[in-house]
N, C-alpha and C positions, 0 to 999 in steps of 0.2 A: 652828226651826233653818234650814229652807230659805228662809224669809222674811229671816232675818238674813244668811245667806250664800247667795245664789242661786248663786254660783260655788264649786265645791269647792276651787279653787285659793286663793280668799280664805279659806276655812274652814281649809285646811291652813296658810296663813300665820299665822292667828290662833293655832292650836295651837303652831306652831313658835316664834313670838315670845313668847307669853305677854303678860300685860297691861302690864307696865312697858315692855318693849321695843317693844310696839305704840305706846304713847304716845310714846316717844322717836323712833321711826322713821316712824310713820304719822300719828299725831295723837291727840287726846284722845277721839275717838269711833270706833266700829267698826260694821260691818255696814251693810246697805242702809238701815236706819232711822236711822243716825247715833247709836246709843246711846252715852251717856257710858261710858268705861271705868271700872269700879269693881272692887274686889276685888283679889286678888293671885294670879291664875293664873300659875304658873311657866312659863318658857320650856322647851320640850322639845327644842330644837335639838341639844343636846349629849348627850341621853340616848336619843333614838330615831332610827332611820334614816328616810330619805325614804319608804320603803315603809311603815314602821310609822306614820308621821304620816298618810299617805294612808289607811291602813286604819282608823285611829281616826276620821278625818273621815267615811269611808264608813259606819262603824258608827253614828256619831251621826246622820247624815243618814237612815239607814234606821230606826234605833230611835226617835229622837225627832222626826224629820221625816216619818216614815211614808212614805218614798219606796220605790220598788222597788229591790231589791238590784242587779239587772242594770243599771239606769239609773245608779245611783250608782257601781257598779264602773267603768263606762265614764267617767263624769264625773270620777272621782277618779284616772283614769289607771292603773287596776289591771286592765286587760283589758276584754273585752266578754263579753256574754252573762249569762244568769241562773245562779244557783247560789251556793253558799257559797264562802268563800275561805279 
């Protein structure tokens, strides 16, 4: 997760746009490794708030990237310090 999206902002953009809009607006690959976009992840721009999008990215970075919650909370623009949210 962290290798694919070193920046939380890029991770949030991926969740926001979904796979088809990513291809249309950014290009045919994603992430730091330039992985080809495959599948059909939906855009969540119209269903989730900016805070919710950032919370999802933070969760994925902690859960699947095994990062520290305090680090990711700050990186994703959700405040600073350790602890749950």
